Every structure is written in structure tokens, then in C-alpha cells.
C-alpha positions as CSV (number, residue, x, y, z in Angstrom):
1,M,119.3,-11.4,-31.5
2,T,115.8,-12.0,-29.9
3,A,113.4,-9.2,-30.1
4,S,112.1,-8.2,-26.7
5,P,108.3,-9.2,-26.5
6,S,105.7,-6.3,-27.2
7,P,102.4,-5.8,-25.5
8,Y,100.9,-5.2,-29.0
9,Q,102.3,-8.5,-30.5
10,P,101.9,-11.2,-27.9
11,G,103.5,-14.4,-28.2
12,R,101.7,-17.7,-29.0
13,G,101.4,-18.8,-25.5
14,S,99.8,-15.6,-24.4
15,G,96.3,-16.8,-25.1
16,W,95.9,-14.0,-27.8
17,L,95.6,-14.9,-31.6
18,D,98.0,-13.5,-34.2
19,R,96.9,-12.7,-37.6
20,R,97.3,-16.1,-39.2
21,G,95.3,-17.7,-36.0
22,F,92.6,-15.1,-36.5
23,L,92.1,-15.7,-40.3
24,G,92.1,-19.5,-39.5
25,K,89.7,-19.5,-36.6
26,T,87.2,-17.3,-38.4
27,S,87.5,-18.7,-41.9
28,T,84.1,-20.9,-41.3
29,G,82.0,-17.9,-40.3
30,L,83.2,-15.6,-43.2
31,G,82.4,-18.6,-45.5
32,A,79.0,-18.9,-44.1
33,I,78.4,-15.3,-44.8
34,A,79.4,-15.5,-48.2
35,L,77.4,-18.6,-48.6
36,T,74.2,-17.1,-47.2
37,S,74.7,-14.1,-49.6
38,L,74.9,-16.4,-52.6
39,L,71.8,-18.5,-51.7
40,S,70.0,-15.3,-51.0
41,R,70.7,-14.0,-54.4
42,D,69.6,-17.0,-56.2
43,G,66.5,-17.5,-54.2
44,L,67.4,-20.8,-52.4
45,L,67.0,-19.7,-48.8
46,A,64.0,-20.2,-46.7
47,R,61.6,-17.3,-47.3
48,K,60.8,-14.9,-44.7
49,P,57.3,-14.7,-43.0
50,P,54.9,-13.4,-45.4
51,V,54.4,-9.7,-45.4
52,I,50.4,-8.6,-45.7
53,D,49.5,-7.8,-49.3
54,P,47.8,-4.4,-49.2
55,T,45.7,-5.5,-52.2
56,Q,44.6,-8.7,-50.5
57,P,44.7,-8.0,-47.1
58,H,42.3,-10.4,-46.0
59,A,44.1,-13.3,-47.9
60,P,44.6,-16.5,-45.4
61,R,47.9,-16.9,-43.5
62,Q,49.3,-19.8,-41.7
63,P,49.0,-19.8,-37.9
64,H,51.8,-20.5,-35.6
65,H,49.9,-23.8,-34.3
66,A,47.3,-26.0,-35.8
67,A,43.9,-24.5,-35.7
68,R,41.3,-26.3,-33.3
69,A,38.2,-24.2,-34.1
70,R,36.5,-23.1,-37.5
71,N,34.6,-20.4,-36.1
72,V,34.1,-18.4,-32.9
73,L,31.0,-16.9,-31.8
74,V,31.4,-14.1,-29.1
75,I,28.0,-13.2,-27.3
76,F,28.8,-10.0,-25.4
77,C,26.0,-9.1,-23.0
78,A,26.9,-5.5,-21.6
79,G,24.9,-5.0,-18.4
80,A,23.9,-8.8,-18.2
81,C,23.2,-10.6,-15.0
82,S,25.7,-10.4,-12.1
83,Q,28.1,-13.3,-12.1
84,L,27.2,-13.6,-8.5
85,E,23.6,-14.5,-9.5
86,T,24.5,-17.0,-12.2
87,W,27.9,-18.9,-12.1
88,D,30.3,-17.6,-9.5
89,Y,29.3,-19.3,-6.3
90,K,30.8,-17.3,-3.3
91,P,30.0,-19.0,0.1
92,E,31.6,-16.2,2.1
93,L,29.3,-13.8,0.5
94,I,26.3,-15.7,1.9
95,R,27.9,-16.0,5.3
96,H,28.4,-12.0,5.4
97,D,25.0,-11.3,4.2
98,G,23.6,-8.0,5.7
99,K,27.2,-6.8,7.1
100,P,29.1,-3.9,5.7
101,L,32.1,-4.4,3.7
102,E,35.3,-4.4,5.7
103,G,38.3,-2.3,4.8
104,G,36.4,0.1,2.3
105,P,35.1,3.5,2.4
106,P,31.4,3.7,3.3
107,V,31.0,6.1,0.4
108,T,32.1,5.7,-3.2
109,F,31.9,8.1,-6.2
110,Q,28.6,6.5,-6.9
111,G,27.0,7.5,-3.5
112,P,26.9,5.6,-0.2
113,S,27.6,2.0,-0.4
114,G,25.2,-0.5,1.3
115,N,25.7,-3.8,3.2
116,L,26.6,-7.1,1.6
117,A,23.6,-9.0,0.0
118,R,23.6,-12.6,-0.7
119,P,22.6,-14.0,-4.1
120,Q,18.8,-13.9,-4.5
121,Y,18.8,-17.5,-6.0
122,G,20.3,-20.6,-4.4
123,F,23.1,-22.6,-5.9
124,R,23.7,-26.4,-6.1
125,P,26.0,-28.7,-8.1
126,H,25.4,-29.9,-11.6
127,G,26.9,-32.1,-14.3
128,Q,29.6,-34.6,-13.8
129,C,32.1,-31.7,-13.1
130,G,29.9,-30.6,-10.1
131,K,30.0,-27.0,-11.1
132,M,27.9,-24.7,-8.6
133,V,25.5,-23.1,-10.8
134,S,22.4,-20.5,-9.7
135,E,18.9,-21.9,-9.9
136,M,18.0,-18.9,-12.2
137,V,19.7,-20.7,-15.1
138,P,18.3,-24.3,-14.8
139,H,18.6,-25.0,-18.6
140,L,22.1,-24.0,-19.0
141,A,22.9,-25.6,-15.7
142,E,22.2,-28.7,-17.7
143,L,25.1,-27.9,-20.0
144,V,28.0,-27.1,-17.8
145,D,30.1,-30.1,-18.8
146,E,30.1,-28.6,-22.3
147,M,31.2,-25.0,-20.9
148,A,34.7,-23.5,-19.9
149,F,34.4,-21.2,-16.9
150,V,37.2,-18.6,-16.3
151,H,36.9,-17.2,-12.9
152,S,40.2,-15.7,-12.6
153,L,39.5,-12.4,-14.7
154,T,39.9,-9.0,-13.1
155,S,39.3,-5.3,-14.6
156,N,40.9,-2.0,-14.1
157,S,37.5,-0.1,-14.2
158,N,34.1,-0.7,-12.8
159,T,32.6,2.0,-15.3
160,H,31.1,0.1,-18.2
161,G,32.6,1.9,-21.4
162,P,36.2,1.5,-20.0
163,A,35.7,-2.0,-18.8
164,E,33.7,-3.0,-22.3
165,N,37.0,-1.6,-23.9
166,F,39.3,-3.8,-21.5
167,L,37.1,-6.8,-22.3
168,S,37.2,-6.3,-26.2
169,T,40.7,-4.7,-26.8
170,G,42.8,-5.5,-23.6
171,F,43.0,-1.6,-22.7
172,V,40.6,0.6,-20.9
173,L,41.5,3.4,-23.5
174,D,40.3,4.0,-26.7
175,G,42.2,3.5,-30.0
176,F,43.2,-0.2,-29.8
177,P,42.3,-3.2,-32.1
178,S,39.3,-5.5,-30.9
179,I,39.9,-9.2,-30.9
180,G,38.3,-10.0,-34.4
181,A,40.7,-7.0,-35.7
182,W,43.6,-8.9,-34.1
183,V,42.7,-12.3,-35.6
184,T,41.8,-11.0,-38.9
185,Y,45.4,-9.3,-39.1
186,A,47.1,-12.4,-38.0
187,L,45.1,-14.9,-40.0
188,G,43.1,-13.5,-42.7
189,T,40.2,-15.3,-43.9
190,A,39.5,-18.3,-45.9
191,N,36.7,-16.7,-47.9
192,Q,37.5,-13.6,-49.6
193,D,33.8,-13.2,-50.7
194,L,32.4,-12.7,-47.0
195,P,33.7,-10.4,-44.3
196,S,36.4,-11.9,-42.2
197,F,34.2,-11.5,-39.0
198,V,30.8,-9.5,-38.2
199,A,29.1,-7.7,-35.5
200,I,25.4,-7.8,-34.7
201,P,24.6,-5.0,-32.0
202,D,21.4,-4.9,-30.2
203,P,18.7,-3.3,-32.2
204,R,18.0,-1.1,-29.2
205,G,21.5,0.2,-29.4
206,V,25.1,-0.4,-29.2
207,P,27.3,-1.0,-26.1
208,Q,28.7,2.2,-24.6
209,A,32.0,1.4,-26.1
210,S,30.1,1.3,-29.4
211,I,32.4,0.4,-32.3
212,N,35.5,-0.2,-30.1
213,N,34.0,-3.9,-29.7
214,W,34.8,-4.5,-33.2
215,G,37.0,-1.7,-34.3
216,P,40.4,-2.0,-36.0
217,G,42.0,0.6,-33.2
218,F,45.4,1.7,-34.8
219,L,45.1,-1.1,-37.3
220,P,44.2,-0.4,-41.2
221,A,40.4,0.0,-41.4
222,E,40.6,-3.1,-43.6
223,F,40.7,-5.3,-40.3
224,Q,37.4,-4.0,-38.5
225,G,34.4,-5.9,-38.3
226,T,31.4,-5.5,-40.4
227,P,28.3,-4.5,-38.3
228,F,24.9,-6.2,-39.2
229,S,21.3,-5.2,-38.4
230,A,18.6,-7.5,-37.4
231,K,16.4,-5.8,-39.6
232,D,18.2,-3.5,-42.2
233,P,20.4,-4.3,-45.0
234,V,24.1,-4.0,-44.7
235,R,25.3,-0.4,-44.6
236,N,26.9,1.5,-47.4
237,L,26.2,-1.2,-50.1
238,A,24.5,1.4,-52.1
239,R,24.9,5.3,-52.6
240,P,22.5,7.8,-50.8
241,A,19.6,9.0,-52.8
242,G,20.4,12.2,-54.4
């Protein structure tokens, strides 16, 4: 007597696995799970990415790629010369000199807007690359073949403070880590006796975004920069008098 097929017990030709077939096909996977557990217990598996030791937060860490630079110097000139007067050659701006800006309101939150104005200095090509540079910076123009120019940057703010935040942290709002803080968090530093990175503000005052330019944001304070002064000692090295 032959039993009638059941929808809960498909036959061999139905494309479904019976219990014996399931165990046979999954035995390799189950064995790999068991082997992983044994190797992990004996410490023979590849180690996980190192976790930052809170007692040595600046310990050097290996980068994902081979380093191409040992030191980075950022010269942040808040309120410096306009790029239109130095490196960013705009022939259309010269052509529309004295004309009103098309498509924009005649009045902004800063007051009435004037007509377009051409640069006050002429531009000409320099170096083997032929980079167009203003006559205002003749000595720097001789070094253009050693420089990298990025003319594709845009900003979400035309106000100094938020724009400084955006340049230093990638966000216009406060509370985010600076570039130096992220680099220190990711790589640490090779010299444990010196700060991972320092900031030397202008003696006349810090930028509008203040310590955000070298601050840790939401990262631990260990990853912030150490501010230096051009004339005074490093801060907080000694207890205050009294």
C-alpha cells in the first residue's frame, strides 16, 4: 500500500529537502561555526580592529593606507584676501564689470547689493602648469607648480562663524570634531611626549568660531588640539597663584 503524498512531506523530486538532505547540505556550515568558536577560544583567529585604550588614547594606530605625509600644516586665514583677487580667475566677472547681478534680489540681509566689480589686479599664467594668478601675489605665483588648488568647494553659509565651522568640521553648527581631532582619533600620534596637534591662534584674537577650529566636538577632550601662544607659555601647566 502506497501512502498518498502530503504537502508537509514533499517527495524527492519536488525540489524540497527532506531531513537527511538538509543535514547533509548544512553540515559544512555547522562545522565552520564550531571551528570558529574553537579557534576564537584558543586565540587563533585574526584579531579584531584595536579599540582605543582609554589609558593611552594617543597611542599610534595603523592607517588603512600607507601614509604619504608625516606632518600637515594648516594655515587658516579667516577674513583673508578674496579668492577672486588672488587665485580664482573669473573672466566672466571681468566681462560683466559694473553690471548688476542677474537673477538675484537687489537687497540682501546685509543691505543693498552693488554692481559686479572686476578684480583690482590683473591675472596672468605662471609656472609650467599655466595657473592664472593675480599680480597681487607675485612671489607666491612663482611656486604654483608646487601647490594644489581646489576650486570646486562650496559653502552652506556666507557668515564667518558658521562658514569657519564648515571648513574645520564639515558642519555649520557647533558641536562637531575638528579635522585635527578626527585625525588624532583615527591615527593617534607617534610621540607620546608631545601633543598630537597644536593650534597657534593670531595674538590679536581667535577666529569667530573660536576653539571649534581645533576642538573635539562630541569626541572625548583627549582629542582636542593644544593651543599655543606666540608670546605666553602653554596654558594650564602650573596651578594659579593662591
